[in-house]
C-alpha positions in Angstrom: 30.5 -1.6 15.1 32.0 1.8 14.2 35.6 0.6 14.4 37.2 3.7 13.0 35.3 6.1 15.3 36.3 4.0 18.3 40.0 4.1 17.2 39.9 7.8 16.9 38.7 8.1 20.5 41.2 5.6 21.8 44.0 7.6 20.1 42.7 10.7 21.8 43.0 9.0 25.2 46.5 7.7 24.6 48.1 11.1 24.0 48.7 14.3 26.0 45.9 16.8 25.1 44.5 20.2 26.1 41.4 20.0 24.1 38.0 18.3 24.0 36.6 15.9 21.4 33.1 16.1 20.0 30.8 13.3 18.7 28.3 14.9 16.4 25.3 13.4 14.5 21.6 13.8 13.9 19.0 13.7 16.7 18.0 10.2 17.7 20.8 8.6 15.6 22.1 6.7 18.6 25.1 8.8 19.7 24.5 8.2 23.4 23.9 4.5 22.8 27.2 4.3 20.9 29.0 6.0 23.8 27.5 3.8 26.5 27.7 0.5 24.6 30.8 0.9 22.5 33.0 3.6 24.0 32.6 3.1 27.7 33.9 -0.6 27.6 36.9 0.7 25.7 37.5 3.6 28.1 37.6 1.3 31.1 40.4 -0.8 29.5 42.7 2.1 28.7 45.4 3.2 31.2 46.2 6.8 32.0 49.5 8.1 30.6 51.2 8.7 34.0 50.4 5.3 35.6 49.7 2.1 33.6 48.0 0.6 36.6 45.2 3.2 36.7 42.4 2.9 34.1 40.3 5.7 32.9 36.9 6.1 34.7 34.0 7.4 32.5 31.4 9.9 33.8 28.3 10.7 31.8 26.5 14.0 32.4 23.4 15.2 30.5 23.3 19.0 30.1 19.6 18.8 29.1 17.9 21.7 30.9 21.0 22.6 32.9 20.8 26.3 33.9 24.2 27.2 35.4 27.8 26.2 35.6 27.2 25.5 39.3 24.8 22.8 38.3 27.3 21.3 36.0 30.0 21.3 38.7 27.6 19.6 41.1 26.8 16.9 38.5 30.6 16.3 38.1 31.1 16.1 41.8 28.4 13.4 42.0 29.9 11.6 39.1 33.4 11.7 40.6 32.2 10.4 43.9 30.2 7.6 42.3 33.5 6.3 40.9 35.4 6.6 44.1 35.7 3.4 46.2 35.8 5.4 49.3 32.3 6.9 48.8 29.8 5.2 51.0 26.1 4.8 50.1 26.6 6.7 46.9 23.3 5.7 45.3 21.1 7.0 48.1 23.3 10.0 48.8 23.3 11.1 45.1 19.5 11.1 45.0 19.2 12.8 48.3 21.7 15.6 47.6 20.4 16.2 44.1 16.9 16.6 45.5 18.0 18.9 48.2 19.9 21.1 45.9 17.0 21.4 43.5 14.7 22.4 46.3 17.3 25.0 47.6 18.1 26.4 44.2 21.7 25.3 44.5 22.6 27.7 47.4 25.8 26.7 49.2 26.8 23.3 47.9 28.9 22.6 51.0 25.8 22.7 53.1 24.5 19.6 51.3 27.9 17.7 51.0 28.5 17.3 54.7 27.7 13.6 54.6 30.1 13.0 51.6 33.8 12.2 52.0 35.3 15.7 51.1 38.8 14.3 51.3 37.9 11.8 48.6 36.7 14.7 46.4 39.8 16.8 47.0 42.1 13.9 46.4 40.6 13.0 43.1 42.6 13.6 40.0 40.7 14.8 37.0 43.2 13.3 34.6 41.9 9.9 35.6 38.4 10.7 34.3 36.7 10.9 30.9 33.9 13.3 31.3 31.1 13.0 28.7 28.9 16.1 28.3 25.8 14.9 26.5 22.9 17.0 25.1 25.0 20.2 24.8 22.6 21.4 22.1 19.6 21.0 24.5 20.9 23.0 27.4 18.7 25.7 29.0 18.6 29.0 27.2 19.7 30.8 30.4 23.1 29.1 30.2 25.5 30.7 27.8 27.3 28.3 25.4 30.4 30.5 25.7 30.3 29.9 29.5 30.1 26.2 29.0 33.0 26.1 26.6 35.0 28.3 29.0 34.4 25.8 31.8 35.3 22.9 29.6 38.4 24.7 28.5 39.5 25.1 32.2 39.0 21.3 32.7 41.2 20.3 29.8 43.9 22.9 30.3 44.1 23.2 34.1 42.8 19.9 35.3 44.1 17.6 32.5 40.6 16.0 32.0 39.6 14.1 28.9 36.3 15.6 27.7 33.9 14.1 25.2 31.0 16.3 24.0 27.9 14.7 22.4 25.8 17.1 20.3 24.2 17.8 17.0 26.7 20.3 15.7 24.3 21.4 12.9 22.0 22.6 15.7 24.9 24.2 17.6 25.7 26.4 14.6 22.4 28.2 15.1 23.8 29.6 18.4 25.6 32.9 17.9 28.2 32.0 20.6 29.3 28.9 18.6 31.9 30.6 16.4 35.1 29.5 14.7 37.5 30.9 17.4 35.5 29.2 20.2 35.6 25.8 18.4 39.3 26.1 17.6 40.2 26.9 21.2 38.2 24.1 22.9 37.6 21.3 20.4 40.5 19.5 18.8 38.8 16.6 17.0 35.4 16.1 15.4 33.9 12.6 15.1 31.1 12.4 12.7 28.8 9.7 13.9 27.2 7.5 11.3 25.4 4.6 12.9 25.9 1.1 11.9 22.1 0.6 11.8 22.2 -3.2 11.8 24.6 -3.3 14.7 22.7 -0.8 16.8 19.4 -2.6 16.1 20.9 -5.9 17.3 22.3 -4.3 20.5 18.9 -2.7 21.3 16.8 -5.8 20.9 19.3 -8.0 22.6 19.6 -5.8 25.6 15.9 -5.3 25.9 14.3 -8.5 24.9 16.6 -11.5 24.5 16.3 -12.6 28.1 12.9 -11.3 29.3 10.9 -11.6 26.0 12.7 -14.2 24.0 9.8 -15.1 21.6 9.5 -11.5 20.7 13.3 -11.2 20.4 13.4 -14.1 17.9 10.6 -12.5 15.9 12.4 -9.2 15.7 15.5 -11.0 14.6 13.6 -12.6 11.8 12.0 -9.3 10.8 15.2 -7.3 10.9 15.3 -6.2 7.3 11.7 -4.8 7.3 12.3 -2.9 10.5 15.7 -1.5 9.4 14.2 -0.4 6.1 11.7 1.7 8.1 14.4 3.1 10.3 16.3 4.3 7.2 13.2 5.9 5.8 12.9 8.0 9.0 16.4 9.4 9.2 18.0 6.6 11.2 16.3 7.8 14.3 16.7 5.2 17.1 14.4 7.0 19.5 11.6 6.3 17.2 12.7 2.7 17.0 12.6 2.2 20.8 9.2 3.8 20.9 8.0 1.4 18.2 9.5 -1.7 19.8 7.9 -1.1 23.1 4.4 -0.5 21.6 4.8 -3.4 19.1 5.7 -5.7 22.0 2.1 -5.2 23.3 0.6 -5.7 19.8 2.7 -8.8 19.3 1.6 -10.3 22.6 -2.0 -9.8 21.8 -1.6 -11.4 18.3 0.1 -14.4 19.9 -2.7 -14.9 22.5 -5.2 -16.5 20.1 -3.0 -17.3 17.1 -3.1 -21.1 17.9 -6.8 -21.3 17.7 -8.7 -21.9 14.4 -9.3 -20.0 12.2 -6.7 -17.6 13.6 -3.9 -20.1 13.0 -4.5 -20.1 9.2 -2.2 -17.8 7.2 -0.4 -16.8 10.4 2.7 -15.5 8.7 0.8 -13.3 6.3 -1.3 -11.9 9.0 1.6 -11.1 11.3 3.4 -9.4 8.4 0.4 -7.2 7.8 0.4 -6.4 11.5 4.1 -5.5 11.5 3.9 -3.3 8.3 0.9 -1.3 9.5 2.4 -0.9 13.0 5.7 0.2 11.6 4.1 2.9 9.5 1.8 4.2 12.2 4.4 4.0 15.0 7.1 5.8 13.2 4.8 8.4 11.7 3.4 9.3 15.1 6.7 9.4 16.9 8.3 11.6 14.2 5.4 14.0 14.4 4.3 13.5 10.8 1.0 11.9 11.6 -1.3 14.5 13.4 -5.0 14.4 14.3 -5.8 16.2 11.0 -4.6 13.1 9.1 -6.4 10.4 11.2 -9.4 10.2 8.9 -7.1 9.9 5.9 -5.6 6.8 7.5 -8.9 5.3 8.5 -10.5 5.8 5.0 -7.5 4.7 3.0 -8.9 1.3 2.3 -7.0 -1.2 0.1 -7.9 -4.7 1.4 -6.0 -6.6 -1.4 -2.9 -6.1 -3.5 -3.6 -3.0 -5.3 -0.9 -1.1 -7.2 0.3 1.7 -5.0 -0.3 4.8 -7.1 -2.2 8.0 -6.4 -5.8 8.6 -7.0 -5.4 12.4 -7.3 -3.1 11.8 -10.3 -5.9 9.8 -12.0 -8.1 12.9 -11.6 -5.3 15.2 -12.7 -4.1 14.1 -16.1 -1.9 17.2 -16.5 0.0 16.0 -13.5 -0.1 19.5 -11.9 0.2 18.1 -8.4 3.3 16.1 -9.0 5.3 18.3 -6.6 6.4 16.8 -3.3 5.2 19.8 -1.3 1.8 19.8 -2.8 1.0 16.1 -2.5 -1.5 14.9 0.0 -0.3 13.3 3.2 -1.9 10.0 2.4 -0.1 9.7 -0.9 3.3 10.5 0.7 2.4 7.9 3.4 1.6 5.4 0.6 4.9 5.9 -1.2 6.9 5.8 2.0 5.6 2.6 3.5 3.4 0.7 0.9 4.9 1.3 -2.5 5.6 -2.4 -2.9 3.1 -4.1 -0.7 -0.5 -4.3 0.4 -2.2 -1.8 2.8 -4.4 -3.3 5.4 -6.0 -0.9 7.8 -6.2 -2.4 11.3 -8.4 -0.1 13.4 -7.5 -1.8 16.7 -3.8 -1.1 16.2 -4.4 2.5 15.0 -6.7 3.2 18.0 -4.0 1.8 20.3 -1.2 3.9 19.0 -3.3 7.2 19.2 -4.5 6.4 22.7 -8.2 5.7 22.1 -8.5 2.0 23.1 -6.3 -0.7 24.5 -5.6 -3.4 21.9 -7.6 -6.7 22.3 -6.5 -9.9 20.7 -10.0 -11.0 19.7 -10.7 -7.7 17.9 -7.3 -7.8 16.1 -7.9 -11.4 14.8 -11.4 -10.5 13.8 -10.1 -7.7 11.6 -7.4 -9.9 10.1 -9.9 -12.6 9.2 -11.8 -10.1 7.0 -8.6 -9.6 4.8 -7.1 -13.1 4.8 -10.1 -15.2 3.7 -10.0 -18.9 3.0 -11.7 -21.1 0.5 -12.2 -24.6 2.1 -9.2 -24.0 4.2 -7.0 -22.7 1.4 -6.1 -19.3 0.0 -8.6 -18.6 -2.9 -6.8 -19.2 -6.2 -7.7 -15.7 -7.6 -6.1 -14.0 -4.6 -3.0 -16.3 -4.8 -2.5 -15.4 -8.5 -2.6 -11.7 -7.7 0.0 -12.2 -5.0 2.3 -14.0 -7.4 1.9 -11.4 -10.1 2.3 -8.4 -7.7 5.3 -6.1 -7.7 8.1 -6.9 -7.4 7.7 -10.7 -7.1 6.6 -11.0 -10.7 9.9 -9.9 -12.2 11.7 -12.9 -10.8 9.3 -15.4 -12.5 10.5 -17.3 -15.6 8.9 -15.9 -18.7 6.9 -19.1 -19.3 5.5 -19.1 -15.8 4.6 -15.4 -16.0 2.6 -16.0 -19.2 0.8 -19.0 -17.7 -0.1 -17.3 -14.4 -1.4 -14.2 -16.3 -3.6 -16.3 -18.6 -5.0 -18.2 -15.6 -5.7 -14.9 -13.8 -7.5 -13.6 -16.9 -9.5 -16.8 -17.3 -10.8 -16.4 -13.7 -11.5 -12.7 -14.3 -13.5 -13.5 -17.5 -15.7 -15.8 -15.5 -16.4 -13.0 -13.0 -14.7 -14.6 -10.0 -12.8 -11.5 -8.9 -14.2 -8.8 -6.7 -15.2 -5.6 -8.6 -12.4 -3.6 -7.2 -9.7 -5.8 -8.6 -10.6 -5.8 -12.3 -8.6 -2.6 -13.0 -5.5 -4.3 -11.4 -6.1 -7.5 -13.4 -6.2 -5.4 -16.6 -3.0 -3.6 -15.6 -1.1 -6.8 -14.6 -2.0 -8.2 -18.1 -0.9 -5.1 -20.1 2.1 -3.7 -18.2 5.7 -3.7 -19.3 4.7 -2.3 -22.7 2.1 -5.1 -23.2 4.9 -7.7 -23.0 2.4 -10.6 -23.6 1.0 -8.9 -26.8 -2.7 -8.8 -26.0 -5.2 -7.1 -28.3 -6.1 -4.2 -26.0 -9.6 -3.4 -27.2 -10.6 -7.1 -27.2 -9.1 -7.7 -23.8 -10.9 -4.6 -22.4 -14.3 -6.0 -23.7 -13.6 -9.4 -22.1 -12.7 -7.7 -18.8 -16.0 -5.7 -18.9 -17.9 -8.9 -19.6 -16.3 -10.5 -16.5 -17.2 -7.3 -14.5 -20.8 -7.8 -15.5 -20.7 -11.4 -14.3 -19.0 -10.3 -11.1 -21.5 -7.5 -10.5 -24.4 -9.9 -10.8 -23.3 -11.6 -7.5 -22.3 -10.3 -4.1 -23.4 -7.1 -2.4 -22.9 -3.3 -2.7 -19.4 -2.3 -1.9 -19.2 1.0 0.0 -16.4 3.4 -0.8 -15.4 1.4 -3.9 -13.9 4.4 -5.6 -11.3 4.7 -2.9 -9.9 1.2 -3.7 -8.7 2.1 -7.2 -5.3 3.8 -7.1 -3.5 4.5 -10.4 -1.3 7.3 -11.6 -1.7 9.4 -14.7 1.5 7.9 -16.3 0.3 4.3 -15.9 0.3 2.4 -19.2 -3.1 2.3 -20.9 -4.4 4.7 -18.2 -7.5 5.7 -20.3 -8.5 2.1 -20.6 -7.9 1.6 -16.9 -10.0 4.7 -16.1 -12.8 3.3 -18.2 -12.7 0.1 -16.3 -12.7 1.9 -13.0 -15.7 4.0 -13.9 -17.5 0.9 -15.2 -17.0 -0.9 -11.9 -18.2 2.1 -10.0 -21.3 2.4 -12.1 -22.3 -1.3 -11.8 -21.6 -1.2 -8.1 -24.1 1.7 -7.7 -26.8 -0.5 -9.3 -26.5 -2.9 -6.3 -27.0 0.0 -3.8 -30.1 -0.9 -1.9 -30.1 2.4 0.0 -33.1 4.7 -0.7 -32.7 6.8 -3.8 -30.8 9.9 -2.8 -32.8 11.9 -5.2 -35.8 11.3 -3.0 -33.8 13.0 -0.2 -33.5 16.3 -2.0 -36.2 18.1 0.0 -34.7 16.9 3.3 -31.2 17.8 2.1 -32.4 21.3 1.2 -34.1 21.7 4.5 -30.8 20.8 6.2 -28.9 23.3 4.0 -31.3 26.0 5.3 -31.3 25.0 9.0 -28.0 23.3 9.5 -25.5 24.4 6.8 -22.4 23.0 8.5 -23.9 19.5 8.8 -25.2 19.8 5.3 -21.8 20.7 3.9 -20.2 17.7 5.7 -23.0 15.3 4.6 -22.8 16.0 0.9 -19.1 15.3 0.8 -19.9 11.7 1.7 -19.2 9.2 -1.0 -23.0 8.3 -0.8 -23.7 11.6 -2.7 -20.7 11.7 -5.0 -22.6 10.5 -8.1 -26.1 11.7 -7.2 -27.3 14.8 -9.1 -29.2 16.3 -6.2 -28.2 19.9 -6.9 -30.4 20.1 -10.0 -33.4 19.5 -7.7 -32.6 22.7 -5.7 -34.1 26.1 -6.3 -31.4 28.3 -7.9 -32.5 31.5 -6.3 -32.8 30.0 -2.8 -29.5 28.1 -3.2 -27.7 31.3 -4.1 -29.3 33.1 -1.2 -28.3 30.4 1.3 -24.7 30.4 -0.1 -24.4 34.1 0.4 -25.5 33.6 4.0 -22.7 31.2 4.7 -19.6 32.1 6.7 -16.7 33.1 4.4 -14.7 29.9 5.4 -17.7 27.8 4.5 -18.0 29.4 1.1 -14.3 28.5 0.4 -14.9 25.0 1.5 -17.9 24.8 -0.8 -15.7 26.0 -3.7 -13.2 23.2 -3.0 -16.1 20.7 -2.9 -17.4 21.8 -6.3 -13.8 21.6 -7.7 -13.5 18.0 -6.6 -17.1 17.1 -7.7 -16.7 18.4 -11.3 -13.1 17.6 -12.2 -12.2 16.5 -15.7 -13.5 12.9 -15.4 -17.1 13.9 -14.5 -19.3 10.9 -13.9 -22.1 10.5 -16.4 -24.7 10.6 -13.6 -23.8 14.3 -12.9 -24.1 15.5 -16.5 -27.6 17.0 -15.8 -26.1 19.4 -13.2 -24.4 21.5 -16.0 -27.4 23.8 -16.2 -27.5 24.2 -12.4 -23.8 25.4 -12.5 -24.4 28.0 -15.2 -27.5 29.3 -13.5 -25.9 29.5 -10.1 -23.0 31.6 -11.4 -25.3 34.1 -13.1 -27.5 34.3 -9.9 -24.6 34.9 -7.5 -23.0 37.5 -9.8 -26.2 39.5 -10.5 -26.8 41.8 -7.5 -25.1 45.2 -7.4 -23.8 44.6 -3.9 -21.4 42.2 -5.4 -19.3 45.1 -6.7 -18.1 46.1 -3.2 -14.6 45.0 -2.2 -14.8 43.0 1.0 -14.0 39.5 2.3 -17.5 38.2 1.6 -17.4 39.2 -2.1 -13.8 37.9 -2.3 -15.1 34.5 -1.1 -18.0 34.5 -3.5 -15.6 35.5 -6.3 -13.5 32.5 -5.5 -16.5 30.2 -5.6 -17.5 31.6 -9.0 -14.0 31.0 -10.3 -14.3 27.3 -9.3 -17.8 27.0 -10.8 -16.5 28.5 -14.1 -13.8 25.8 -14.2 -16.5 23.2 -13.6 -18.6 24.7 -16.4 -15.6 24.4 -18.7 -15.1 20.8 -17.7 -18.7 20.1 -18.7 -18.1 21.7 -22.1 -15.1 19.4 -22.8 -17.3 16.3 -22.4 -17.7 14.2 -25.5 
């Protein structure tokens, strides 16, 4: 509880004043919740100065969308009447009168107050009331802030009312009417609201769920630390929290429906933790406005089904670390760092589709998804997976040195026998060599043994789609070149298990599509299925250049970006033969005289050639 802030307000009520007090804080930080749950009970216990038998009566008025002083007056009248014991049928009358006034555009208020006890209104003393004006910073633009402050000033000076304003003062300062003299005349005390996050969280879940949804309430209590951590990462916004809690209630209910049936009851806690973490990330990102439709595919394709180290793929492809600037980083890398820097990422499509409004969530679908991640070996967690969990960040740093050494050696012995999935071998190598090679391995020898294990692993199982997306390491990771070699080796051996038709045999069909359906062609070739297939060298240079010149300018720019990604510094060996194609394409595009004219088409082609020249340079740097 914000004890100091409550005491400041109680002191304000206990003295003679002719000014208002303002409670300011960030949007969604719980200011109104604090007023209703912490201040209102205190207000009702405090006597007015002229009569110890009379207690203050709180009135809450939202100024959101209010367009005139008359509307404010009317809201005050309704609030005053609602506190008067002499008012009859207040609930019905307030709704009726408010509706009539809205229809009539406020006209003559007396016309709509004939059924109310006017004597009660006239006899009311404003000094018995604490009037809370909420959402001052969200009033209608047609209502002047200076007029509101003038009205509040008349209430505190002429009527003796106690006034509390709730607003985000930082937002108020953007209004030209909110100047120093205005503040000094009307506002006497500023209370900077800093929420007690734990306390507010407890109040919210207790009020909403303890009685009606007790099982859910108990789970939220147990998950308090994880949820509060997410609140803190999102600016202490409790509106986002309420949004999440209501949606997660549905998800939790669906999870519980089948959780007692085998095999859903196995590894229940781990599954529910994965559900919570993914739901927290998606729920808060959506409500905050960070996650937009343009990012949906990033979320769907960001596959990391086991405990991979959370570091960015683009850094692996950018050794110079040129993109290590917050504003230039991709959304998915920021998403990673924010929510999954110390834990696994499990994409749960049923939850994602529910949050973005595509499908209602179904318990059987959710449990089917979870069963793909949390596999069992004769009813137990496979030992190789269990070892990675124990050696994951940050659990491993709490292990005794002797146990850390034994677990690492056991992990390696399993890896050498080829019992890990292909996409975990880079992580195995990193876990063994991190912390400045604390266990003193011979790095070249270890790398050879890891590659031997990879060959054993690659000889069993099936082709893994999108395997390249499952390796995520940063350029500053220890032994990054060795890790990169292991990643590329895994990708290469995985391709050998690809039973799809050889993409080189598709070259004629691809070129036909380039000629007839260029938009579909450009989308198709960006699929991972074609990332390491040298199909460009099968194309006619002259015809390719002609087709490129016929593209829309935007498509030419997109093609330039595609070539930049395809031929970055770590060019796969399979694409080496495309070096000649790149050189010839540059010469062919640049040859006609018409390219000397300055227009948007030539500017787009110039940009394409710049990116192709960079790619050409990357080929020259190959060993």
